[in-house]
Every structure is written in structure tokens, then in C-alpha cells.
FISE-606966 format. One record per atom (N, C-alpha, C, O): x, y, z. Coordinates in steps of 0.05 Angstrom, whole numbers, plus 32768, in hexadecimal, padded with zeros to 4 digits. Layout:
BEGIN
XYZ;...
***
This chain:
BEGIN
715D7CA4866A;71797C9E867A;71887CB3866C;718D7CB38654;718E7CCA8683;719F7CDE8679;71BE7CD28671;71C97CC0867C;71C97CE3865A;71DD7CE18653;71E77CF78643;71DA7D038632;72027CFF864A;72197D168642;721D7D0E862C;72227CF68627;72197D248616;72177D2985FA;72347D4385FC;72397D53860E;72437D3C85E1;72577D5385D2;724B7D6485C1;723A7D5A85B2;72517D7D85BF;724C7D8985A4;72607D9885AE;72657DA085C4;726E7D9A8589;72857DAD8586;72787DC7857C;72627DC88571;72877DDA8581;72897DF3857C;729E7E028573;72AA7E0B8587;72AB7E0A855B;72C67E1F855D;72DA7E0B8567;72EB7E158577;72DD7DEF8560;72EB7DE4856C;72F37DD98589;73077DCD8593;72DA7DE28591;72D97DDE85B0;72BF7DCB85B4;72AB7DCA85A6;72C57DBC85CC;72AE7D9985CF;72A47DAC85F1;72B37DB68601;72877DAA85F1;72777DBB8601;725F7D9C860B;72517D9185F9;725F7D94861E;72517D828626;72317D918634;722C7DA7863D;72257D7F862F;72117D79863A;71FC7D678647;72027D508640;71E97D668653;71DE7D56865D;71C07D52864D;71B57D668645;71B67D3C8649;719E7D368636;71927D1D863C;719D7D07863B;716F7D248643;71687D0E8641;714D7D0F8635;71457D25862F;713A7CF38630;712A7CFA8618;71117CE48622;71137CCE862E;70F87CF28619;70E17CDC8626;70D07CDD8611;70C87CF3860A;70C87CCA8607;70AE7CD685FA;70BE7CEA85DF;70D37CE885D3;70A57D0185DC;70AF7D1485CC;70BA7D2C85DF;70BA7D4485DB;70BF7D2285EC;70CC7D3A8605;70EC7D348609;70F87D1F860C;70F47D4D8609;711B7D518605;711F7D628619;710B7D71861A;71317D68862A;71477D788636;71607D778634;716A7D618631;716C7D848633;71847D888636;71907DA58640;71897DBB8638;71A87D9E8658;71B87DB1866F;71D07DAE866B;71DA7D97866C;71DF7DC58665;71FC7DCB865C;720C7DC58678;72057DCA868F;72217DBB8670;72327DAB868B;724D7DC2868C;72587DCD869F;72537DC38671;72707DCE8673;72877DC28660;72807DAF8652;729C7DCA865F;72B37DC38650;72BB7DA1865A;72BF7D908649;72BB7D9E8669;72B97D848683;72A37D7D868E;72917D8B8696;72A77D60868E;728D7D5D86AC;72967D5C86CE;72A77D4F86DB;72827D7286D3;72827D6F86EC;72917D5886FF;72967D4186F9;72987D668717;729F7D49872F;727C7D3E8734;72747D278735;72727D508735;72567D488743;72437D39872D;722B7D368731;724E7D318719;723A7D348707;72237D248708;72117D2786F7;72207D0D871E;720C7CF68729;71F97D09873C;71E47D008744;71FD7D188741;71E97D2E8752;71DE7D3E873B;71C57D3E8739;71EF7D528724;71E57D5A8715;71D17D4B8708;71BA7D558708;71D47D3386FC;71C47D1B86F4;71A87D1B8700;71927D1B86F3;71AA7D1B8715;718E7D12871D;717C7D2C8724;71647D2A8722;718C7D4B872D;717B7D628727;71717D5F870F;71587D5D870C;71817D5F86FA;71777D6586E0;71637D5186D7;71587D5B86C3;71597D3786DD;71447D2586DC;712F7D3286EC;711B7D3986DF;712E7D388709;71217D468711;71137D5A86FE;70FE7D5586F1;71217D7586FD;71227D8386EC;71067D7C86D5;70EF7D8586D4;71147D6986C5;71047D6386AE;70E67D5786BA;70D17D5D86B0;70E77D4A86CB;70CD7D3C86CE;70B77D5386DF;709F7D5386E2;70C97D6386E7;70BC7D7386FA;70AD7D8C86E4;709A7D9A86EC;70B57D8F86D1;70A87D9F86BD;708C7D8E86B4;70767D9A86B0;708D7D7486B1;70727D6486A2;70677D6786C4;70567D7986C4;706A7D5F86DB;70577D5B86F8;70477D7286FD;702E7D7186FE;70567D8C8702;70577D9D8709;703D7DA88707;70307DB0871A;70317DA886E4;70207DB686DF;700A7DAC86E6;6FFA7DBD86EF;70007D8986E5;6FF07D7E86E9;6FEA7D7A8703;6FD37D75870A;70027D7D8715;6FF47D7F8734;6FEC7D94873C;6FD97D93874C;6FF67DAB8732;6FE87DC5873A;6FD07DCA872A;6FC57DDE8733;6FC57DC08718;6FAE7DBD870E;6F9C7DA58722;6F857DA88729;6FAA7D908727;6F9A7D81873F;6F937D888756;6F7D7D81875F;6FA67D988764;6FA07DA18780;6F8C7DC5877B;6F7F7DD0878D;6F8F7DCB8766;6F7B7DE28762;6F637DDD8760;6F527DE7876E;6F5D7DCB874D;6F3E7DC1874E;6F387DA68760;6F227D9C875E;6F4A7D9C8771;6F407D96878D;6F3B7DA8879C;6F257DA587A6;6F477DBF87A4;6F457DCC87BC;6F217DDB87B0;6F0C7DDE87BD;6F277DE28796;6F037DEE878E;6EF07DE5879C;6EE17DF187AB;6EF47DC28791;6EDF7DB5879B;6EDD7DB387B5;6EC77DBA87BF;6EF27DAB87C8;6EEF7DA887E3;6EE57DC087F5;6ED77DBE8808;6EF07DD787EA;6EDB7DED87F2;6EBA7DF387F3;6EAF7E028803;6EAF7DE487DD;6E937DE687DD;6E907DCD87E7;6E7D7DC487DA;6E967DBE87F5;6E897DA78801;6E827DAC8820;6E967DB88829;6E707DA88833;6E6E7DAF884D;6E7D7D9B8861;6E827D83885C;6E827DA88878;6E8E7D98888C;6E897D788890;6E987D658891;6E757D7B8891;6E727D5D8898;6E717D4F8881;6E6C7D398889;6E717D4D8865;6E797D428852;6E957D3C8852;6E9A7D24884E;6EAB7D4D8857;6EC57D4B8850;6ECD7D3E8868;6EE27D31886A;6EBA7D40887D;6EC47D258896;6EBD7D0F8890;6EC87CFC889C;6EA67D0A887C;6EA77CEE886E;6EB77CE28862;6EC17CCC886A;6EBF7CF58841;6ED47CF58836;6EEE7CE48844;6EFA7CD1883B;6EF17CF5885E;6F0E7CEE886D;6F077CCE887A;6F197CBE887E;6EEF7CCB887F;6EF27CB38888;6EEA7C9D8876;6EEB7C85887E;6EE37CA28866;6EE37C848848;6EFC7C828841;6F067C6B883F;6F107CA0883C;6F277C9C882F;6F377C868847;6F3E7C6F8842;6F397C968863;6F437C888877;6F3F7C6F887F;6F507C65888F;6F2B7C618878;6F207C438879;6F357C388865;6F437C25886C;6F397C42884C;6F447C398835;6F5D7C388834;6F667C258828;6F697C45883C;6F7F7C548842;6F8E7C40885A;6FA57C398854;6F847C378871;6F887C2A8883;6F897C108875;6F9F7C048873;6F717C04886B;6F6D7BEB8866;6F877BE5884F;6F907BCE884F;6F947BFD8838;6FA27BF5882F;6FBB7BEF8838;6FC77BDA8832;6FC37C048847;6FE57C078854;6FE37BF48861;6FF47BE58858;6FD57BE68877;6FD07BCF8882;6FD77BBA8874;6FED7BB08878;6FC47BAF885F;6FC87BA08853;6FE27B978846;6FE97B808845;6FED7BAA883E;70057BA2882A;70187BA18843;70307B9F883B;70167BA1885A;702B7BA38870;70257B7C8879;70357B718888;70107B6E886D;700B7B568875;6FF87B568889;6FFB7B428897;6FE97B62888E;6FCB7B6F889D;6FBD7B528894;6FBD7B4E887C;6FB47B3E88A2;6F997B2B8897;6F7D7B38889A;6F697B2A8897;6F7B7B4C88A0;6F627B6088A0;6F587B61887E;6F687B6B886E;6F437B598876;6F3B7B618856;6F2A7B79885B;6F247B818872;6F257B828847;6F137B9E8844;6F027B9D8853;6F037BAA8867;6EEB7B8B884C;6ED47B858857;6EDA7B88887E;6ECC7B96888C;6EEF7B778886;6EF87B7888A4;6EFA7B9188A9;6EEA7B9C88B9;6F0D7B9F889D;6F1A7BBA88A0;6EFA7BCC88AB;6EF57BD788C1;6EEB7BCA8896;6ED27BDD8895;6EBB7BD288B0;6EAA7BDD88BE;6EC67BB888AC;6EAE7BB688CB;6EBA7BC188E2;6EAD7BCE88F2;6ED77BBC88E5;6EE77BC38901;6EE27BE188FE;6ED57BE88911;6EE97BF988EA;6EE57C0A88EB;6ECA7C1788EB;6EC87C2988FC;6EB57C1388DE;6E9A7C2088E3;6E8E7C1988F9;6E817C298907;6E937C0088FE;6E787BEA8909;6E817BE28925;6E737BD88937;6EA37BE88927;6EB07BDA8940;6EAF7BC38946;6EB17BBA895D;6EA87BAF8928;6EA07B908936;6EC57B88892A;6ECE7B8D8914;6ED57B7A8942;6EEA7B6B893A;6EE87B578930;6EDC7B44893C;6EF87B53890F;6EF17B348904;6EFA7B1E8912;6F107B1E891D;6EE97B088913;6EF17AF2891F;6F067AE28912;6F067AE688FA;6F167AD28919;6F2B7AC38915;6F3D7AD788FF;6F3F7AD488E7;6F497AEF8910;6F587AFD88FF;6F6C7B02890F;6F677B008927;6F867B0B8908;6F9B7B1A891D;6F8A7B328930;6F807B438922;6F887B348948;6F867B41895A;6F977B5C8953;6F8F7B738950;6FB77B4F8952;6FCB7B67894E;6FC07B738935;6FBC7B8B893A;6FBC7B708925;6FB27B7A8903;6F977B908905;6F957BA488F8;6F7F7B84891D;6F687B91891F;6F747BA78935;6F6D7BBE8932;6F867BA2894B;6F8F7BBD895C;6F987BD18952;6F8F7BE88959;6FB47BCC8938;6FBB7BDB8928;6FB17BE7890F;6FC17BF68903;6F9C7BE48906;6F867BEA88EE;6F737C028900;6F757C1888F6;6F657C008913;6F567C0D8920;6F677C23892B;6F5C7C39892C;6F8B7C238939;6F977C38893E;6FA47C498928;6FA77C628929;6FAF7C33890B;6FB07C448902;6F9A7C5988F3;6FA17C6F88EA;6F7B7C4D88F0;6F6B7C5D88E1;6F697C7788F8;6F697C8E88EE;6F677C768914;6F627C8E8930;6F777C9A8921;6F6E7CAA8911;6F917C968921;6FA27CAD891F;6F9D7CBA8903;6F9D7CD38903;6F9A7CB088F0;6F937CB688D7;6F767CD088D8;6F767CE688CD;6F627CC488E9;6F527CD788E9;6F587CF088F6;6F507D0588ED;6F657CEE890C;6F6E7D06891F;6F817D17890F;6F7F7D2F8911;6F907D0D8900;6FA77D2088EF;6F937D3388DE;6F997D4B88DB;6F7E7D2888D3;6F747D3488C2;6F5D7D4488C8;6F4F7D5088B7;6F597D4488E5;6F457D5788F0;6F4F7D678906;6F3F7D738915;6F657D698908;6F7D7D7C891A;6F8B7D948908;6F8E7D9A88F0;6F8F7D9A891C;6FA77DB48912;6FC17DA788FF;6FCE7D938904;6FC47DB788EC;6FDB7DA788DF;6FF57DB388EA;6FF57DCC88EB;700C7DA588F4;701F7DA68900;703D7D9C88F5;703C7D8688E8;70527DA588F7;706C7D9D88ED;706D7D7D88F0;70657D6F8903;707A7D7388D9;70817D5988E3;709D7D5288EF;70AF7D5388DE;70A27D4D8901;70B67D4E8914;70BB7D30891D;70A67D238922;70D77D238920;70E37D0F8931;70C97D048944;70BC7CEF8942;70C77D1D8956;70B77D17896E;70A07D0C8968;70987CF98975;708E7D1B894A;70757D168943;70787CF2893B;706B7CE28948;708A7CEA8927;70877CCF8918;708D7CBB8933;70827CA58936;70A17CC68946;709F7CAE8962;70807CAC8967;70777C958967;706C7CC6896B;70567CC38979;70477CB28964;703A7C9F896D;70487CB58950;702D7CA7893F;70367C8D8941;70237C7E8946;704C7C808940;705D7C668942;704E7C59895E;70437C438961;70527C6D8972;704B7C5F898E;70297C5E898D;701F7C4B899A;70187C6F8980;70017C6B8980;6FF57C558974;6FE17C4A897E;70077C4C8956;6FFC7C388949;70057C1B8950;6FFC7C05894B;701D7C258962;70257BFF8966;70257C018988;70257BEB8993;70257C108993;701E7C1189B1;701C7BFA89BE;702B7BF289D0;70037BEE89B3;6FF77BD389C4;70097BBC89B4;700D7BA789C0;70117BBF899C;70187BA4898F;703A7B9D8990;70467B888990;70417BB88990;70667BB48995;706A7BC389A9;70717BDB89A8;70657BB589C0;70697BC289DA;70957BC089DD;70A47BAE89D4;709B7BD589EA;70B87BD289EE;70C17BE389CB;70D87BE889C7;70B27BE889BA;70C37BED899F;70B97C008993;70C67C0E8984;708D7C07899B;70857C1C899A;708F7C36899D;70957C3D89B4;70927C4B8987;70997C628991;70B87C66899C;70C27C7489AE;70C27C528989;70E37C518997;70F67C4B8977;70EA7C3D8967;710A7C538973;71217C558963;712F7C38895F;713E7C308970;712B7C2D894E;71347C0F8949;71557C108955;71637C248952;715F7BF98965;71767BF5896D;71877BDE895E;719F7BD88962;71777BD6894F;71867BC68939;71867BC28920;71757BD08914;71927BB68913;719B7BB688ED;71807BAE88E2;71777B9988EB;71757BB988D3;715D7BAD88BE;71667BA8889E;717C7BAE8894;71517B9C8891;715B7B9B8874;71437B908869;71327B878878;713F7B8F884A;712A7B89883D;71317B718838;71457B6A882C;711A7B5E8843;711D7B3F883C;711F7B338820;71277B1D8819;71137B4A8810;71147B4187F0;71337B4C87DC;71397B4587C5;713C7B5887E9;71507B6387DD;71677B7187F2;71677B8787FC;71807B5687F5;71907B61880F;719F7B758807;71A97B81881A;71A57B8087ED;71B77B9587E0;71AC7BB387EF;71BB7BC787ED;71907BB687FD;71817BC7880A;71917BD0881E;71927BBF8830;719F7BE78825;719A7BED8840;71927C0C8848;71927C22883B;718A7C038866;717D7C1D8871;71987C248881;71AF7C1C887C;718D7C3C8899;719C7C51889E;71A97C3988BC;719C7C2788C8;71BE7C3F88C1;71CB7C2D88D4;71C17C3788EB;71B87C4E88EB;71C27C268908;71BA7C2F891B;71BC7C51892D;71AD7C60893A;71DD7C518922;71E37C6D892D;71E27C83891A;71E27C9A8921;71E07C7B88FF;71D57C9288F2;71B97C9988ED;71B27CAA88DD;71A97C8C88FC;71907C9288F4;71827CAE8909;716B7CB48904;718C7CBA8919;71837CD68926;71897CE78915;71777CF6890E;71A47CEA8909;71B47CFF88F2;719D7CF688D6;71927D0988CB;71977CDF88CE;71847CE588B8;716C7CEC88C0;71627CFE88B3;71617CE488D0;714D7CEF88D6;71437D1588D0;71327D2188C3;715C7D1B88E5;71547D3888EE;71637D4288CD;715C7D5988CC;716F7D3C88BA;71737D3D88A3;71577D3F8898;714E7D568897;71497D2C8891;712E7D288886;71157D3F8890;71067D4A887F;71127D4588AB;71047D5588B0;710C7D6988B3;70FE7D7E88B7;71237D6788B3;71307D9288B2;712D7D9B888F;712A7DB28886;71317D848880;712C7D81885C;71117D8B885B;710C7DA0884E;70FE7D7E8867;70DC7D7B8865;70CF7D988870;70BC7DA48865;70DB7D9E8884;70D07DB8888A;70D97DD38886;70D47DE98890;70ED7DC7886E;71007DE08865;70F47DE58845;70FB7DF88839;70E57DD5883D;70DF7DD08825;70CE7DF08818;70B87DF78821;70D87DF98807;70D27E1487FB;70C47E1987DF;70C07E2C87D1;70BF7DFA87DE;70B97DF287BB;70927DF287B9;70847DF187CE;70897DF287A1;706E7DEE87A0;70647DD8879B;704B7DD6879D;70747DBE8790;70687DAA878F;705D7D9587AB;70687D8087B2;704F7D9C87B3;70477D8C87CB;704D7D6887C8;705B7D5987D5;70397D6487AE;70387D4687A8;70557D3D87AF;705B7D2D87C0;70677D4B879F;70817D428799;70917D3D87B7;70A17D2B87BC;70887D5287C8;709A7D5587E0;70897D3B87F5;70927D33880A;70727D3287E9;706B7D1C87FA;70767D0587F1;70787CF48803;707E7CFE87D8;70877CEE87C9;70A57CEA87E2;70A67CDE87F8;70B87CF987D7;70D17D0587E6;70CE7CFA87FF;70DE7CE98807;70B97D04880E;70C17CFE882F;70B77CE98839;70B77CE48851;70AA7CD58824;709A7CBD8826;70B57CA08825;70B77C8C8833;70C87CAB880C;70E17CA18803;70FA7C9E881A;71057C898821;71007CC38825;710C7CC6882E;710F7CB58844;71227CA68847;70F67CB88855;70F27CAA886D;70EF7C8E8871;70FA7C838884;70E17C80885E;70E67C5D885E;71027C548850;71067C3C884A;71147C68884B;712C7C628841;713D7C64885B;71517C57885C;71397C6F886A;71447C6F8885;713B7C5C8899;71487C5388AC;71237C588893;71137C3B88A6;71207C4088C6;71327C3388D1;71167C5188CE;711B7C5388EA;71117C4188FF;71207C418912;71007C328901;70F57C1E890A;70F37C048907;70FB7BFC88F1;70E97BF28918;70F47BDC891A;70DF7BCC88FF;70E67BBC88EE;70BE7BD98903;70AF7BD588F0;70A07BED88F0;70A77C0088FD;70887BED88DF;70747C0888DD;70807C1888C7;70717C2988BC;70997C1588C0;70A97C2E88AC;70917C31889B;70827C4488A0;708B7C238888;70797C29886E;70607C318872;70517C3A8861;70547C2C8896;70387C378897;703E7C5688A4;702D7C6788A4;70557C5A88AD;70597C7288B9;70637C8D88A8;70617CA588AD;70727C7B8890;70797C8E8871;705C7C95885F;70557CAA8853;70517C7D8863;70307C858859;701F7CA1885F;70127CB18851;70287C9F887C;701F7CB4888C;70267CCA888A;70187CDD8886;703F7CC9888D;70487CE78884;70497CF3886C;704B7D0B8868;70467CE08858;703C7CEC883B;701F7CF3883B;70187D07882D;700E7CE68848;6FEF7CEE8842;6FF37D108857;6FEE7D27884F;6FFA7D0B886B;6FFF7D21887C;70037D3A886E;6FF67D4F8871;701A7D33885C;70277D4C8850;70197D578837;701A7D6F8831;70077D3F8827;6FF07D568814;6FDB7D5B8823;6FCA7D6A8818;6FD37D51883F;6FB77D5A8849;6FC27D758854;6FB17D888855;6FDE7D7B885C;6FDD7D918862;6FDD7DAC8854;6FD77DC3885A;6FEA7D9F8839;6FED7DB88826;6FCE7DB68815;6FCF7DBE87FD;6FB77DAE881F;6FA07DA58811;6FA47D9D87F1;6F9D7DA987DC;6FB07D8587F5;6FB27D7287D6;6FA67D5F87DE;6FA47D5A87F6;6F997D4A87C5;6F8A7D2F87CE;6F9D7D1F87D6;6FB47D1E87CD;6F957D1287E6;6F9E7CFD87F7;6FA57CE687E9;6F937CDD87DB;6FC57CD787EA;6FC87CC487DD;6FC07CA187E1;6FC67C9987F8;6FB57C9187D2;6FAD7C7987D9;6FBE7C6387CB;6FB47C5C87B5;6FD37C5887D2;6FE27C4287C8;6FDC7C3187CF;6FE17C2A87E6;6FC97C1B87B8;6FB47C0887C4;6FC87BEC87B7;6FD47BE887A2;6FC47BDA87D3;6FC97BC587D8;6FCE7BAF87C2;6FDF7B9D87C2;6FB87BB587AE;6FB87BAA878E;6FE27BB68778;6FEF7BAE8764;6FE37BCA878D;6FF87BD48779;700F7BD58787;701F7BE68782;70147BC2879C;702B7BC387B3;70437BBA87A0;70567BC887A6;70487BAC878F;70537BA18784;70707BB38777;70887BB0877A;705D7BCB8765;70637BDB8756;706F7BEF8767;70847BF9875F;70647BF78780;70697C098796;70867C0487A3;70997C1487A7;70847BE987A7;709D7BE387B1;70AD7BE387A4;70C27BEC87AE;70AF7BDC8785;70BE7BD58778;70D37BED8771;70EB7BED876D;70BE7C038771;70CB7C208768;70D97C27877C;70F07C2F8777;70CE7C278799;70DF7C2987B5;70FE7C1E87B5;71127C2A87BE;70FF7C0B87AB;710F7BF587A9;71287BFD879C;713F7C0087A3;71197C028781;71307C0F876A;713B7C22876B;714F7C25875E;71317C35877B;713B7C5B8784;71477C4A879A;715A7C43878C;714A7C4187AC;715D7C2F87C7;71737C2A87B9;71887C3787BE;71727C1787A7;71887C04879F;719A7C1D8791;71B17C208798;718D7C30877A;71A27C438766;71A77C59877C;71B87C6B8777;719A7C5B8796;719B7C7B879F;719A7C908799;71A97CA3879A;71797C8A878B;71767CA6877D;714F7CA08776;71407C90876B;714E7CB88783;71277CB58787;71177CBA8772;70FF7CBD8775;71237CBA8756;71197CC38740;71057CAB8737;70F07CAF872B;710F7C938740;70FF7C7C8738;70EA7C778740;70D87C6C8733;70E87C828763;70D47C838771;70B87C928768;70A07C8C8764;70CA7CAB8768;70BB7CC78760;70A67CC38747;70907CCD8744;70B57CB28737;70A57CB58717;708C7C9E871A;70777C9E870E;70947C8A872E;70827C7C8734;70697C888742;70527C878738;706F7C95875D;705B7CA18766;70567CB2875D;70447CBB876C;705A7CCD873E;704D7CE18748;70367CDA8727;70257CEA8720;703F7CBD8716;70307CB58709;70177CA98713;70007CAC870C;70207C9B8725;70077C8D8736;6FEF7CA38743;6FD77CA08741;70027CBE8752;6FEE7CD0875E;6FD77CD98745;6FBF7CD28744;6FE97CEA8731;6FDE7CEF871B;6FCB7CE0870C;6FB57CEB8708;6FCF7CCA8704;6FB87CBC86FF;6F987CBA870D;6F837CC18702;6F9D7CAD872E;6F907CAA8741;6F7C7CC48745;6F667CC2874E;6F8C7CE9873A;6F7F7CFF873D;6F757D0A8720;6F777D22871A;6F6A7CF88712;6F6C7D0186F5;6F557D0F86F6;6F557D2586EC;6F3D7D078702;6F2A7D1886FD;6F2B7D348701;6F1C7D4486F5;6F3E7D3B8713;6F497D5B8714;6F527D6F86FD;6F507D8786FB;6F5D7D5886E8;6F777D6986D8;6F5D7D7486C3;6F637D8386B0;
***
């Protein structure tokens, strides 16, 4: 937790921000009085603190992953994307309530066998999600815009959410497990989306993993669709990683509680650092072979 401390020198009191985790400590001078925008300064300070730890590891992961990838024939890269796409599709669908098991998903996507006695809607959305993912990782990289995500939503849900697929919601939504979390009101969705994609496409930093995490968080916190926000936000996340040559992110269904909890904590506190801490730790652990 960030705290404000006071140091006295020559009869004057000077204020600093201080944060300590384990054997790491960081301080930042504030001035003689607490600034009016102290909460924003605290958030920036926390991000700087953790960036010092994350940036080096993420850069090493990215460099070593690119070295490994360059050595692979195109056919192997294709198979890697297909394998990841199946796992990604299974997990992203399952955590949203899909009835298809991992075995069902493989049979459907590899052999074209539709699982018996399972939801037809789940099967359609699973197939559409996988097809979209494979198209994204085998096509020319483009900017993500409002038009992009509307098209993605339409491609996945066009046959299962007729009348809503590819369109912004016109009603209020919330989190069933926590009524205190509020998403963008209908009238504010267009502006929030514009701000989100403007920020995304003007990003001039170097930590693209952090960018992917923040884009995921910002988008899902707007919640522009009646349903499918989580799946679209995870596609945004992986498209950003793919676009910058980083290992893709597989959030496993078995870890959904921790994943959703970190999202909710950030949304409740209006501070993305809680989700970022979970995301970066999860990503770095999943890619430790590149460190």
C-alpha cells in the first residue's frame, strides 16, 4: 500500500510517497503539501514501482520467444496457432458457461464432430470463435477500432444472438455477483469506446504485455455488449500480443475465480493496478521457459 511520509529538514517538512514490497522499496517526492490530484499520483507511482520489476522480465520473454519463433518453419507455426486456438477457445468459452468439455471442443474443431446432447448454441459460438482467432493470427495486422470489435462480435454471435450481434447494447447491465460494480451507461458507451481505442492506438510505450492487459481491462469495464464482452476483451488482449510478437495469453478456466476476482477488485476501486498485478504475474509464470 502506498503511504505518505514526512521528513523534516532545517525546520521544514517534506512529503514523500513510499511503497514497500518484500525487499523492494521506492519513494517519490511530493512537495511541501499534498497535491490535489494525490490519488492519481499514487496510481502512477504504483505502476512505476511494478513496471521496474515487470519490464525486464517481459522484455526477456519477448526477445527469447521471437528468437525461438524465427527458427520455426511456417507449417509448425501454423500448428502452434491451431493448438493454442483450440485451448484458448475452450477456456474462454468454458469460463462463460459453455457446456462443451475440452474433448468436445477438440472433436468439434479438429474433426468437425458436433457433440451430442450439448447446446447447439455453444457449439456454434465455439466454432465461430476459433475461426475468427485463426483468421486474426494468419492475416495482416490492423488497428483495433470500434468497427473492428463490432465485426468480431457479429462473427461469433451472428447466428446465436440475432438482433444483438455486432451492435452496442441499449440497456443497463451489471455483475450478478456484485451489484456495486457499474459499467458504462448506454449514452456514454460511444465516448468511452472512442477514448479506449484512441488511447490504445496512440500507445508509445514498450511493454506490450501491459498494454494488452490494460486494453482488456478498459474494454471489459465499458461492457459495450449485452453478452460476449469477456470473450471479445480476451481476443483484443491476444491480438495485441500477437501484433507485437509476444507469447499469447491463455487464461485457464480453472483459474477463472482469481481472474474474475482481480477484475472486480480493480473495478470496485477504479484502479487497474489490482488486475495488472494478477495479469503480469500470471503471464510471467506461464512463460518462465523464456526467462
